[in-house]
C-alpha positions in Angstrom: 68.9 24.8 -76.0 69.7 22.3 -73.3 67.2 24.0 -71.1 64.4 23.6 -73.7 65.3 19.9 -74.1 65.1 19.4 -70.3 61.7 21.2 -70.2 60.4 19.1 -73.1 61.5 15.9 -71.4 59.9 16.9 -68.1 56.5 17.7 -69.7 56.6 14.4 -71.6 57.3 12.6 -68.3 54.3 14.2 -66.7 52.0 13.4 -69.6 53.1 9.8 -69.6 52.6 9.6 -65.8 49.2 11.2 -65.9 48.2 8.9 -68.8 49.4 5.8 -66.9 47.4 6.9 -63.8 44.3 7.5 -66.0 44.7 4.1 -67.5 44.9 2.6 -64.0 41.8 4.4 -63.0 40.0 3.3 -66.1 41.0 -0.2 -65.3 39.1 0.0 -62.0 35.4 -1.0 -61.9 33.3 2.1 -61.3 30.3 1.4 -59.1 27.7 4.2 -59.2 26.1 5.0 -55.9 23.1 7.3 -55.5 23.0 9.7 -52.6 19.8 11.5 -51.6 20.3 14.5 -49.3 18.4 17.6 -48.3 21.2 20.0 -49.2 19.2 22.9 -47.7 19.4 21.5 -44.2 22.3 21.4 -41.7 22.2 17.6 -41.6 22.4 17.4 -45.4 25.3 19.8 -45.6 27.3 17.9 -43.0 26.5 14.5 -44.5 27.6 15.6 -48.0 31.0 16.7 -46.7 31.4 13.5 -44.6 30.5 11.3 -47.6 33.0 13.1 -49.8 35.8 12.7 -47.2 34.9 9.1 -46.7 35.4 8.2 -50.3 38.8 10.0 -50.4 39.9 8.5 -47.1 38.9 5.0 -48.0 40.7 4.8 -51.3 43.7 6.7 -49.9 44.2 3.7 -47.6 42.9 1.0 -50.1 44.5 2.3 -53.4 44.9 -1.3 -54.6 41.1 -2.1 -54.6 39.7 -3.0 -58.1 36.5 -1.1 -57.5 35.7 2.5 -57.1 32.6 4.2 -55.8 31.2 7.0 -57.9 28.7 9.1 -56.0 25.7 10.7 -57.7 24.1 13.2 -55.2 20.6 14.4 -55.5 19.0 17.2 -53.6 15.7 16.0 -52.1 14.5 19.6 -51.6 12.8 18.7 -48.3 11.1 15.6 -49.8 10.4 13.3 -46.8 11.8 10.1 -48.3 15.1 11.8 -48.8 15.4 13.5 -45.4 18.1 12.0 -43.3 15.8 11.6 -40.3 13.5 9.3 -42.3 16.2 6.7 -42.5 15.7 6.1 -38.8 11.9 5.8 -38.9 10.5 2.5 -37.7 8.2 2.5 -40.8 11.2 1.6 -42.8 12.1 -2.0 -42.1 14.0 -4.8 -43.6 10.9 -7.0 -43.1 9.2 -5.0 -45.9 12.1 -5.5 -48.3 15.1 -7.8 -48.0 17.2 -5.3 -50.0 16.7 -2.6 -47.4 19.7 -2.2 -45.1 19.7 0.5 -42.3 23.1 1.7 -41.2 21.6 4.3 -38.8 20.0 3.1 -35.6 16.2 2.6 -35.7 14.3 5.2 -33.7 12.5 2.5 -31.8 15.8 1.3 -30.3 15.8 4.4 -28.0 12.3 3.8 -26.7 13.3 1.6 -23.8 16.0 4.1 -22.8 13.4 6.9 -22.7 11.0 4.7 -20.7 13.8 4.0 -18.2 14.3 7.8 -17.6 10.6 8.3 -17.2 10.4 5.5 -14.7 13.5 6.6 -12.8 12.0 10.1 -12.1 8.6 8.6 -11.2 6.6 10.5 -13.8 3.2 8.8 -14.1 2.0 11.0 -16.9 3.8 12.3 -20.0 2.7 14.1 -23.2 4.5 13.3 -26.5 4.9 16.2 -28.9 5.7 14.9 -32.4 5.7 16.1 -36.0 2.8 15.0 -38.2 5.0 13.0 -40.7 5.8 9.4 -41.2 9.0 10.0 -39.3 7.1 11.5 -36.3 4.0 9.2 -36.4 6.1 6.0 -36.8 7.6 6.2 -33.3 4.3 6.8 -31.4 3.0 3.2 -31.2 6.4 2.1 -29.8 6.3 4.9 -27.2 2.8 4.0 -26.1 3.7 0.4 -25.6 6.8 1.2 -23.6 4.9 3.7 -21.4 2.1 1.1 -20.8 4.7 -1.4 -19.6 5.8 1.0 -16.8 2.3 2.2 -16.0 2.8 5.7 -17.3 -0.3 7.3 -18.7 -0.3 9.3 -22.0 -3.4 11.5 -21.5 -2.8 13.5 -24.7 -0.6 13.5 -27.8 0.3 16.8 -29.5 0.8 16.3 -33.2 2.2 19.3 -35.1 2.3 19.4 -38.9 5.4 20.7 -40.7 3.4 23.5 -42.3 2.3 25.0 -38.9 3.3 28.6 -38.5 4.5 30.1 -35.2 1.0 31.2 -34.2 -0.4 27.7 -34.6 2.4 26.2 -32.7 2.0 28.7 -29.9 -1.7 28.0 -29.7 -0.9 24.3 -29.2 1.6 25.1 -26.5 -1.0 27.3 -24.7 -3.4 24.4 -24.8 -0.9 22.1 -23.1 -0.2 24.8 -20.5 -3.9 25.1 -19.8 -4.2 21.4 -19.4 -1.6 21.6 -16.6 0.7 19.3 -18.4 4.4 19.7 -17.6 6.3 16.5 -18.7 6.9 16.4 -22.4 8.7 14.1 -24.9 9.6 15.8 -28.2 10.2 13.7 -31.3 10.8 16.0 -34.2 13.3 16.8 -36.9 15.7 19.7 -36.3 13.8 22.1 -38.6 10.5 21.9 -36.6 12.0 21.1 -33.2 14.1 24.3 -33.1 11.0 26.4 -33.7 9.1 24.5 -31.0 11.7 25.2 -28.3 12.0 28.9 -29.2 8.3 29.3 -28.9 8.1 27.2 -25.7 10.5 29.6 -24.0 8.4 32.5 -25.0 5.3 30.7 -23.6 7.1 30.3 -20.2 7.2 26.6 -20.5 11.0 26.3 -20.1 10.8 27.5 -16.5 10.9 25.7 -13.2 8.3 22.9 -12.9 8.6 21.6 -16.5 10.6 18.7 -17.9 11.5 18.1 -21.5 13.0 15.0 -23.1 14.1 14.9 -26.7 14.8 11.9 -28.9 18.0 11.6 -31.0 16.3 13.4 -33.9 17.2 16.6 -31.9 19.8 15.5 -29.3 22.1 14.2 -32.1 22.1 17.7 -33.6 22.8 19.8 -30.6 26.4 20.5 -31.2 26.1 22.5 -34.5 23.0 24.5 -33.5 23.2 28.2 -32.8 23.3 29.9 -29.4 19.7 31.1 -29.5 18.4 27.6 -29.8 20.7 26.2 -27.1 19.6 29.0 -24.8 15.9 28.0 -25.3 16.7 24.4 -24.5 18.3 24.9 -21.1 17.6 21.9 -18.8 16.4 19.6 -21.5 17.2 15.9 -21.3 18.2 14.1 -24.4 18.8 10.5 -25.5 21.2 9.6 -28.3 23.4 6.7 -29.3 26.8 6.7 -27.6 29.9 7.4 -29.8 32.9 5.8 -28.2 35.9 8.3 -28.2 39.0 7.5 -30.3 42.0 9.2 -31.7 40.8 8.4 -35.2 37.5 10.2 -34.5 39.3 13.3 -33.1 41.6 13.4 -36.1 38.7 13.2 -38.5 36.8 16.0 -36.6 39.8 18.3 -37.0 40.2 17.6 -40.7 36.5 17.9 -41.3 36.3 21.2 -39.5 39.1 22.7 -41.7 37.7 21.2 -44.9 34.1 22.3 -44.2 35.2 25.8 -43.2 37.2 26.2 -46.4 34.6 24.7 -48.8 31.6 26.4 -47.2 32.6 29.5 -45.3 29.1 30.9 -45.5 27.8 28.2 -43.1 28.6 28.8 -39.5 28.9 25.1 -38.3 31.9 24.1 -36.2 30.9 20.6 -34.9 30.0 17.3 -36.4 26.8 15.4 -35.7 25.9 11.8 -35.4 24.3 11.6 -38.9 27.6 12.8 -40.5 29.5 10.0 -38.7 26.9 7.4 -39.8 27.2 8.6 -43.4 31.0 8.3 -43.2 30.9 4.7 -41.9 28.2 3.8 -44.4 30.4 4.8 -47.3 33.3 2.7 -45.9 30.9 -0.3 -45.5 29.6 0.0 -49.1 33.2 0.3 -50.5 34.3 -2.8 -48.5 31.2 -4.8 -49.6 31.6 -3.9 -53.2 35.2 -4.9 -53.3 34.4 -8.1 -51.4 31.5 -9.1 -53.7 33.7 -8.6 -56.8 30.9 -6.7 -58.6 31.3 -6.0 -62.2 29.0 -3.9 -64.4 25.5 -5.1 -64.1 22.1 -4.3 -65.4 19.4 -2.5 -63.5 15.8 -3.7 -63.0 13.3 -0.9 -63.4 11.3 0.0 -60.3 7.7 -0.6 -59.7 5.4 2.4 -59.4 4.3 3.1 -55.8 2.5 6.0 -54.2 4.3 5.6 -50.9 7.3 7.8 -50.4 9.0 5.2 -48.3 8.1 2.1 -50.3 11.5 0.5 -50.4 10.1 -2.6 -52.1 9.0 -0.5 -55.0 12.5 0.8 -55.8 14.6 -0.6 -58.6 17.3 -3.3 -57.9 20.7 -4.1 -59.3 21.1 -7.5 -61.0 24.1 -8.0 -58.6 21.9 -7.2 -55.6 21.8 -10.6 -53.9 25.6 -10.8 -53.9 26.1 -7.2 -52.7 23.5 -7.7 -50.0 25.2 -10.7 -48.6 28.5 -8.8 -48.7 27.1 -5.8 -46.9 25.4 -7.9 -44.2 28.6 -9.7 -43.4 30.8 -6.5 -43.2 32.2 -5.7 -39.8 34.7 -3.0 -38.8 35.4 -0.4 -36.2 34.1 2.9 -37.7 34.1 6.5 -36.4 30.6 6.0 -34.8 31.6 2.7 -33.1 31.4 -0.9 -34.2 29.7 -1.4 -37.6 27.7 -4.6 -37.3 24.4 -5.5 -38.9 21.8 -8.0 -37.8 18.7 -8.7 -39.9 19.5 -5.7 -42.1 19.6 -3.3 -39.0 22.4 -1.8 -37.0 22.8 -3.6 -33.7 21.7 -1.1 -31.0 24.6 0.2 -28.9 24.6 2.1 -25.7 22.7 5.3 -25.4 24.0 8.4 -23.6 21.7 10.7 -21.6 22.6 14.3 -21.9 21.5 17.5 -20.1 21.7 20.8 -21.9 23.6 23.3 -19.8 24.9 26.6 -21.0 26.3 26.4 -24.5 26.8 22.7 -24.5 25.4 19.5 -23.2 26.7 17.3 -20.3 26.4 13.5 -20.3 24.7 12.5 -17.0 24.5 8.8 -17.6 24.1 5.9 -20.0 21.6 3.2 -20.8 22.3 -0.2 -22.1 20.0 -3.2 -22.7 21.9 -5.2 -20.2 22.4 -2.8 -17.3 19.7 -0.2 -17.7 20.7 3.2 -16.3 24.3 3.7 -15.1 26.5 6.6 -14.4 29.6 5.1 -16.0 29.5 3.0 -19.1 32.7 1.1 -18.8 32.3 -0.6 -15.5 33.8 -4.0 -14.7 31.9 -6.8 -13.2 28.3 -7.8 -13.5 25.8 -5.2 -12.6 22.0 -5.7 -12.2 19.6 -3.9 -14.4 18.6 -0.6 -12.8 16.0 2.1 -13.4 17.0 4.2 -10.4 17.7 7.9 -10.8 20.5 7.6 -8.3 22.4 5.9 -11.1 22.5 9.2 -13.0 24.2 12.4 -12.2 22.0 15.1 -10.9 20.7 17.2 -13.8 19.9 20.9 -14.1 16.3 21.3 -14.9 14.5 24.1 -16.7 14.5 27.2 -14.6 18.1 26.6 -13.6 17.2 24.4 -10.6 18.2 21.0 -9.3 14.6 20.4 -8.0 13.0 17.6 -10.0 10.2 19.0 -12.1 6.6 18.1 -11.7 6.6 17.8 -8.0 3.1 16.9 -7.0 1.3 20.0 -6.0 -0.5 18.9 -2.9 -3.1 21.1 -1.3 -3.4 21.0 2.5 -6.0 22.5 4.8 -5.1 25.4 7.0 -6.0 25.6 10.6 -6.7 28.9 12.4 -3.2 28.9 13.9 -1.8 29.8 10.5 0.1 26.5 10.3 -0.8 24.2 7.4 -1.3 20.5 8.2 2.2 19.4 7.2 3.0 17.7 10.5 0.9 15.3 12.5 -0.8 12.0 11.9 -2.0 12.5 8.3 1.4 13.9 7.0 3.3 11.1 8.8 1.1 8.5 7.1 1.5 10.2 3.8 5.3 10.2 4.2 5.3 6.5 5.0 3.1 5.9 1.9 5.5 7.8 -0.3 8.4 5.7 1.0 6.4 2.5 0.2 5.8 3.5 -3.4 7.8 1.5 -6.0 9.0 4.8 -7.6 10.1 8.3 -6.3 7.3 10.8 -5.9 8.4 14.4 -5.6 5.9 16.7 -4.0 5.3 20.0 -2.3 2.7 21.0 0.2 0.7 24.1 -0.8 -1.6 25.6 1.9 -5.2 26.3 0.9 -5.3 30.0 1.9 -6.6 33.3 0.7 -4.8 36.6 0.3 -5.0 37.2 4.1 -3.3 33.9 4.8 -6.6 32.5 6.2 -8.4 29.3 5.2 -9.8 29.7 1.7 -12.9 27.6 2.3 -14.3 24.3 3.4 -13.0 20.9 2.6 -15.3 20.7 -0.4 -13.8 23.9 -1.7 -10.4 22.4 -1.2 -11.3 19.3 -3.2 -12.7 21.6 -6.0 -9.2 22.9 -6.6 -8.3 19.5 -8.0 -11.0 19.8 -10.6 -9.8 23.3 -11.3 -6.2 22.0 -12.0 -4.7 24.1 -9.2 -3.7 21.1 -7.1 -2.6 17.6 -8.2 -3.8 16.0 -4.9 -5.2 16.9 -1.5 -3.6 15.4 1.6 -5.4 16.0 4.9 -8.2 14.8 7.1 -10.6 14.5 4.1 -13.4 12.1 4.7 -14.4 9.8 1.8 -18.1 10.4 1.1 -20.2 9.6 -2.0 -20.9 13.0 -3.4 -17.2 13.9 -3.3 -16.2 10.8 -5.3 -18.1 12.3 -8.3 -15.3 14.8 -9.1 -12.2 13.3 -7.4 -10.8 9.8 -7.0 -10.0 8.7 -3.4 -7.4 6.2 -2.3 -8.2 3.5 0.1 -8.8 4.9 3.7 -5.7 5.2 5.8 -7.6 5.6 9.2 -10.5 4.1 10.9 -13.9 5.5 10.0 -16.8 6.9 11.9 -18.2 9.8 13.9 -18.4 9.7 17.7 -20.0 11.9 20.3 -17.7 13.5 22.9 -19.1 14.5 26.2 -18.1 15.8 29.6 -17.9 13.2 32.5 -19.0 13.6 36.1 -18.3 11.9 39.3 -20.2 8.6 39.7 -22.2 8.7 42.9 -21.9 5.0 43.6 -20.8 5.3 47.2 -24.3 4.6 48.6 -25.8 1.8 50.7 -26.5 -0.4 47.7 -23.0 -0.4 46.2 -22.5 -4.0 47.4 -24.9 -5.0 44.6 -22.9 -3.3 41.8 -20.0 -5.7 41.4 -22.3 -8.3 39.7 -24.7 -7.6 36.9 -28.3 -8.4 37.4 -28.2 -11.5 35.2 -25.2 -12.8 37.0 -26.9 -12.3 40.4 -30.0 -14.2 39.2 -28.0 -17.0 37.6 -25.9 -17.4 40.7 -29.0 -17.6 43.0 -30.6 -20.2 40.7 -27.4 -22.2 40.7 -27.4 -22.2 44.5 -31.0 -23.4 44.7 -30.5 -26.1 42.1 -27.3 -27.3 43.7 -29.2 -27.6 47.0 -32.0 -29.6 45.4 -29.5 -31.9 43.8 -27.8 -32.5 47.2 -31.2 -33.1 48.9 -32.1 -35.7 46.3 -28.8 -37.5 46.7 -28.8 -37.4 50.5 -32.5 -37.6 51.4 -32.9 -41.4 51.7 -29.6 -42.1 53.4 -28.7 -39.0 55.6 -30.9 -38.2 58.6 -29.7 -34.6 58.4 -31.8 -34.1 55.2 -34.9 -35.9 56.7 -37.7 -34.6 58.8 -40.7 -32.4 58.2 -41.0 -30.8 54.7 -40.3 -27.3 56.1 -37.3 -28.6 58.0 -36.0 -30.3 54.9 -36.4 -27.2 52.8 -34.6 -25.1 55.4 -31.8 -27.5 55.7 -31.3 -27.8 52.0 -31.2 -24.0 51.4 -29.0 -23.5 54.4 -26.6 -26.1 53.3 -26.5 -24.7 49.7 -25.9 -21.0 50.6 -23.5 -21.8 53.5 -21.1 -23.2 50.9 -20.6 -19.5 49.8 -18.7 -19.0 53.1 -17.5 -22.6 53.4 -19.5 -22.8 56.7 -21.6 -25.9 56.0 -21.3 -28.5 58.8 -23.8 -31.0 57.6 -22.1 -34.2 56.7 -22.8 -36.0 53.5 -22.7 -39.8 52.9 -23.2 -40.1 49.2 -20.1 -40.1 46.9 -22.1 -38.5 44.1 -22.9 -35.6 46.5 -19.2 -35.2 47.2 -18.5 -35.0 43.5 -21.1 -32.3 43.0 -19.9 -30.3 46.0 -16.3 -30.3 44.8 -17.2 -28.7 41.5 -19.7 -26.3 43.1 -17.3 -25.1 45.8 -14.7 -24.4 43.0 -17.3 -22.2 41.2 -18.3 -20.5 44.4 -14.6 -19.7 45.1 -14.1 -18.1 41.7 -17.3 -16.0 41.9 -16.7 -14.8 45.5 -13.1 -13.8 44.8 -14.1 -11.9 41.7 -16.9 -10.2 43.6 -14.5 -9.1 46.3 -12.0 -7.7 43.8 -14.7 -5.8 41.9 -16.2 -4.3 45.1 -12.8 -3.2 46.4 -12.2 -1.5 43.1 -15.5 0.4 43.2 -14.8 1.5 46.8 -11.3 2.7 46.2 -11.0 4.0 42.6 -12.6 7.3 41.5 -15.5 6.6 39.1 -16.7 8.8 36.3 -19.8 8.6 34.2 -20.8 10.6 31.1 -23.2 13.5 31.4 -25.1 12.4 28.3 -25.2 9.1 26.5 -28.3 9.4 24.3 -28.5 11.6 21.2 -32.2 11.7 21.5 -32.0 13.2 24.9 -29.8 16.0 23.7 -32.0 16.7 20.7 -35.3 16.5 22.7 -34.1 19.1 25.3 -32.8 21.4 22.6 -29.2 21.6 23.9 -26.4 23.1 21.8 -24.0 20.7 20.1 -20.6 21.3 18.5 -18.9 20.0 15.4 -15.6 20.4 13.5 -15.3 23.6 11.5 -15.5 23.4 7.7 -16.4 19.7 8.0 -19.2 17.6 6.4 -20.2 16.7 10.0 -22.5 19.7 10.0 -24.6 18.3 7.1 -24.5 14.9 8.8 -26.0 16.3 12.0 -28.7 18.2 10.2 -29.7 15.6 7.6 -29.0 12.3 9.4 -29.5 13.1 13.1 -32.2 15.7 12.6 -30.5 18.4 14.7 -31.7 22.0 14.3 -29.0 23.9 12.4 -29.5 26.9 14.7 -28.3 24.7 17.6 -25.0 23.8 16.0 -21.7 25.5 16.9 -18.3 25.2 15.0 -15.0 24.5 16.7 -11.6 23.9 15.4 -8.9 23.2 17.9 -8.8 20.8 20.9 -8.7 23.8 23.2 -12.0 25.0 21.8 -13.4 21.6 22.3 -12.3 21.7 25.9 -13.7 25.1 26.7 -17.1 24.4 25.0 -17.7 21.2 26.9 -16.3 22.5 30.2 -18.5 25.6 30.2 -21.7 23.5 30.4 -25.1 23.8 28.8 -26.3 26.4 31.2 -23.4 28.8 30.6 -23.3 28.9 26.8 -21.4 25.7 26.2 -22.5 22.6 24.4 -23.9 19.2 25.6 -21.7 17.2 23.2 -19.3 17.6 20.3 -19.6 15.4 17.2 -16.3 14.7 15.5 -14.5 12.0 13.5 -12.7 9.3 15.5 -9.1 10.5 14.9 -10.0 14.0 16.2 -11.7 12.5 19.3 -8.6 10.3 19.9 -6.3 13.3 19.5 -8.4 15.3 22.0 -8.6 12.5 24.6 -4.9 12.0 24.4 -4.7 15.4 26.2 -7.9 15.5 28.2 -8.8 11.9 29.0 -9.6 12.5 32.6 -12.6 14.8 32.1 -14.2 13.7 28.8 -15.4 10.5 27.2 -16.3 9.1 23.8 -19.8 7.7 24.0 -22.7 6.5 21.9 -22.8 4.5 18.7 -20.3 4.9 15.9 -21.8 6.5 12.8 -19.9 4.8 10.0 -18.1 6.7 7.3 -15.5 5.5 4.8 -12.6 7.0 6.7 -9.9 9.5 5.7 -8.3 9.2 2.3 -6.0 11.1 -0.1 -7.8 12.8 -3.1 -6.5 12.8 -6.7 -8.0 13.8 -10.0 -10.4 11.4 -11.7 -8.7 8.5 -13.4 -5.3 9.5 -11.9 -2.7 6.8 -12.5 -1.3 7.4 -9.0 -4.4 6.2 -7.2 -3.8 2.4 -7.5 -0.2 2.8 -6.5 -0.9 5.0 -3.5 -3.8 2.7 -2.4 -1.5 -0.4 -2.5 1.1 1.6 -0.5 -1.5 2.5 2.1 -2.4 -1.1 2.5 1.3 -1.9 3.1 1.6 0.8 5.7 -1.6 0.3 7.6 -1.1 -3.5 7.7 2.3 -2.9 9.3 1.2 -2.8 12.9 4.5 -1.7 14.3 4.7 1.3 11.9 1.1 2.4 12.6 1.5 2.1 16.3 4.6 4.2 16.1 2.8 6.9 14.1 -0.2 6.9 16.5 2.1 7.0 19.5 4.1 9.9 18.1 0.9 11.9 17.5 -1.7 10.7 20.0 0.7 9.8 22.8 0.4 6.7 25.0 -3.3 6.1 25.6 -3.0 3.2 28.0 -4.2 5.2 31.1 -7.0 6.8 29.2 -8.2 3.6 27.7 -8.2 1.9 31.1 -10.3 4.7 32.5 -12.7 4.5 29.7 -13.1 0.8 30.2 -13.8 1.4 33.9 -16.4 4.1 33.2 -18.3 1.9 30.8 -18.1 -1.1 33.0 -21.4 -2.2 34.6 -19.9 -4.8 36.9 -19.0 -8.4 36.3 -21.3 -9.9 33.6 -22.6 -13.4 33.0 -20.6 -14.3 29.9 -17.4 -14.1 31.9 -18.6 -17.0 34.1 -20.7 -18.9 31.6 -18.2 -21.7 31.4 -18.2 -22.3 35.2 -22.0 -22.5 35.3 -22.0 -25.0 32.5 -19.4 -27.2 34.2 -21.3 -27.3 37.5 -24.6 -27.8 35.8 -23.3 -30.7 33.8 -21.7 -32.3 36.9 -24.9 -31.9 39.0 -27.2 -33.2 36.3 -24.9 -36.1 35.6 -24.8 -37.2 39.2 -28.6 -36.7 39.6 -29.3 -38.7 36.5 -27.0 -41.6 37.5 -28.5 -41.7 41.0 -32.1 -41.6 39.8 -31.4 -44.3 37.2 -29.9 -46.5 39.8 -32.9 -45.9 42.2 -35.4 -46.8 39.5 -33.4 -49.9 38.5 -33.4 -51.2 42.1 -36.8 -50.1 43.4 -39.1 -50.1 40.4 -40.1 -53.7 41.0 -41.4 -52.6 44.4 -44.1 -50.7 42.6 -45.3 -54.0 41.1 -46.9 -54.8 44.4 -49.4 -52.2 43.7 -52.5 -53.3 41.9 -51.6 -53.4 38.2 -55.1 -52.1 37.4 -54.5 -48.8 39.1 -53.6 -45.8 36.9 -50.0 -45.1 36.0 -49.8 -41.9 38.0 -50.9 -43.8 41.1 -48.0 -46.1 40.6 -45.7 -43.0 40.2 -47.0 -41.6 43.5 -46.4 -44.9 45.2 -42.8 -44.8 43.9 -42.4 -41.3 45.1 -43.6 -42.3 48.6 -41.1 -45.1 48.5 -38.3 -42.7 47.6 -39.3 -40.5 50.6 -38.9 -43.3 53.0 -35.6 -43.8 54.8 -33.3 -46.4 53.2 -33.4 -49.3 55.8 -30.2 -50.8 54.3 -28.1 -47.7 54.9 -25.8 -47.4 57.9 -26.2 -43.8 58.6 -23.2 -41.7 59.2 -20.8 -44.7 59.2 -19.0 -43.4 56.2 -19.5 -39.8 57.0 -18.0 -40.0 60.5 -18.9 -40.8 64.1 -21.2 -39.1 66.6 -19.3 -37.9 69.7 -21.0 -37.8 73.1 -19.5 -36.6 76.4 -19.7 -39.0 79.3 -18.5 -39.1 82.9 -15.6 -41.0 84.2 -17.8 -42.9 86.6 -19.7 -44.5 83.8 -16.5 -45.9 82.4 -15.2 -47.7 85.5 -15.8 -51.4 85.5 -17.0 -51.5 81.9 -16.0 -54.4 79.8 -16.1 -54.9 76.1 -19.2 -56.6 74.7 -18.8 -57.7 71.1 -21.8 -59.0 69.2 -20.4 -60.8 66.2 -23.8 -61.8 64.9 -25.0 -58.2 64.5 -21.8 -56.3 64.4 -22.8 -54.0 67.2 -20.1 -53.1 69.8 -19.5 -50.7 72.6 -16.0 -49.8 73.5 -14.9 -48.1 76.7 -11.7 -46.1 76.8 -9.9 -45.6 80.1 -7.5 -42.8 80.6 -7.5 -39.1 80.3 -10.3 -38.9 77.7 -13.7 -38.9 79.3 -15.7 -39.9 76.2 -17.5 -42.9 74.9 -17.8 -43.5 71.1 -21.1 -45.0 70.0 -20.9 -46.6 66.6 -24.4 -48.1 66.7 -26.5 -45.1 65.8 -28.2 -43.5 68.9 -28.2 -46.7 71.1 -26.7 -45.0 74.1 -28.1 -45.5 77.5 -27.3 -42.7 79.9 -26.2 -43.7 83.4 -25.0 -47.2 82.5 -21.5 -48.4 82.3 -22.0 -50.1 79.0 -24.1 -49.8 75.9 -26.8 -52.4 75.5 -27.1 -53.7 72.0 -30.4 -53.2 70.3 -32.2 -56.4 69.2 -31.8 -57.2 65.5 -34.2 -55.4 63.3 -36.8 -57.5 61.6 -38.0 -56.1 58.3 
């Protein structure tokens, strides 16, 4: 009986306790919350369990709250509006409805992180593959804008509807493969994305040479997927929001794993995903906001009818909406997925982590933040500059289990007959310098253009055709830019000088003959010098004729004296004394000119007599063509067509050569022994040849202009402007180009000097033009001043002539007056003294006789010198002891 009483009391206590708890619960304000999930998807299953645990965990900690959330879950049955991924679509925005709040990160927030990855690896072309839904299409405009900012081209977009079967998806993949596309960005939900990668592996597109990037729609779901899908995604890069590690998160993961395994043992999922964590934090945020807002039971405004599946503005609203909205927007706390903070109805973007799928899991190779860009470590102290360098990331493993960066540029190179592709030398060195000058990394590989026998597979035109056939992404070699080639490829700016030159054999110049002394000066310089001598002599005659007896006499004697005086200045042997200061001025300038010309002549003649001289065997294309000589050209080059079509050579007289050794043998053999008269080649080839054989051969004739050597790319390739700008930077760097040329062509100083000697025809007039101008101006100035002074003084004398006589008669009278000796001049006084030998007998007893009136004097000198100095012209009387003065002259 006591036992029964105890049992009754215990049962009564339990009932009372349960009733009290029920009353407490009934006293709480129940807030109904609708939950829309796709319960047939992995995301929906995980989100449902996380939401349920969130409610339990929140009220276990906050049991004193006056409000309680009551969840009403609805299965969307794959309806797009209810899919979890749709909540991240940029088409859903708070700007369309102020009551829309997104607690998952907007898909567009990851676009800049994706663009930074593309920029870091230097991909100039990328193909987005996205599902044909509002979720998939909504991100495309943001991607296009971001890629445009980094100059990455999107040549094609692959849109795959949800109802595509495997055959249709495989057909689209084959199309991409045929288009030679290898860099892809996948933006899909897990349902379609998993099928895509399984089929891509079957299509051979998960092998070496391909690169795949996935958005967070797939990368956030990698943990719970099966082994088969993970195996098909090896080497894939992914971008997803970073979840900071915490003890709270690890504890929740452990509890969730036990709970999920117990409640749903039929589903083989062992790991959480990002959407589950967002759902958990969202429930906590709503619960906090509801309690903070003090919401009581309120009515519900009926929704407007809308055809759009994502028309948030058309959904119904609670009457307590404004208060609840303000409360939610102001809610901040540290959740499982990181800091919960809203701005403008959207989650504030956090850092993104960049993952690389390796084996059965993924490895974080770096992070991206709006402030720092790419970085290997997220939590780094100090201020770091924004970076888009791949060096800031860990080295990923790419599809095909390789560390080689995908989409290395497949560069076709020509093959020479020595079975060595042109991967070293002038052109590759320039290309390497250009790649270094690019603002982004450019991975590449050289692929020889060969056939099965490892021989050249064709001409340069055939090589360029491979770009159009999608077998090469570019061609690097000695490819000349010509018009017809630009119809199917895009060329960069030329990296070398352009033109075709003629290469010929040289022979010894037989200049050691009796007329070699005429060779140092060109014909025009000889003529100009002779004319200058004559004109200078005439100027001196005009200036000295009236005052200096040396330049007087019969006309023939005057002409001889004038020419002798002028030409004797060449050897500084002139003994005639001059009395006019203007003459001295002219002679100073003229003797300086003569000195320069004579010294230059001597040096040039000495060079001709001592240095071995060479001259080309042929200099005229017409001569070669007229005589029907054989000519050579570079093998597989457009030069053959140029010789036939432009220079009108007979095709049967053309021979192909490839190496410098073949050039040497063909020219050295000679035209009579089966060789060629000349070889036509592009200037870089001629330079390369002359670097080794400059002593026997010479580049002659005109330069036939071409547009030079350039790198070839597909039409409208986005790389062309970048490579062209890099070429400009390299070619304008003289030090770098000289180093490249010196490394490949050697030091050409000696050869260039010989070439200049061979082509020299002696000293030319332009080299001395300035000297002739100076002496001409000096002579004409002196002559003009003298004549002007003469006319000024003596023109009145012509007035004595009858004024009625013709003008020319007056001019003749003036000329006759000019020809007369100047009676007022004291000849030779200023020029010096005449010296006459005398005997000592004539000196004895002589006494000075000074005539002050006329200024005539004779002075005898006694001593060891047996001379008498006569300062009065020629008034010397032989045999007398003194000079007798001449009577004064009466005009």
